[in-house]
Phi, psi and omega in degrees: 000327180288345180275340188309312187252015184304306179301314181289326174292322172301318183291315175299319179294312178295325175298314184296312180300318182294328172294319181288327176298318181287336180220075182299339182301325174311311184284317184294313185290326174297316178297316180301311187292322181282327177289322174299322179286321178302315181302313181292326177297314181288317178301315176305330180264008187310313186294319177296316181293313178297328179293317179295311180304314180287340179295331174297330175295323174293331183270357185309316184302335182279327187247003181294335189268004179234044178296161173296149187287315183231122181220122177089184186289323182225077185297142181240008171086016176238028187288136174239131189278053182289326172306321180293331180294315177299314185298317187277325183289338180254313187295321176286346179276330192302317179294322177291320179293320179283327188308320179289352182250336183225155176267101185264144175222138176293136188291335181078012174276141170295117184235007185069228178281347181296153171239125182229138188229154177253000000 
């Protein structure tokens, strides 16, 4: 199945890449437009994101005894999964916050904890 569209995807990719290489302002302007709009969307939801992030502090007594055993490159045994708090209090909201403004589709690529959309 994955080879079915290989030739057409290759052709489309290289055509799009050539257009962007020859006209980089297309990509730069698009990135600037989308970044500014996403910042506005996230800023409007700042109170909700902060409330969810702060909620983890209230729950700390319940999960403080269950840190990951080995975390990072050189674990020292005091790992607290705080990065996940930030990741989930913001990351899990992004699809919901962006959906009213953009037509989102899951890319279908294996991305681990990352969320990637088309």
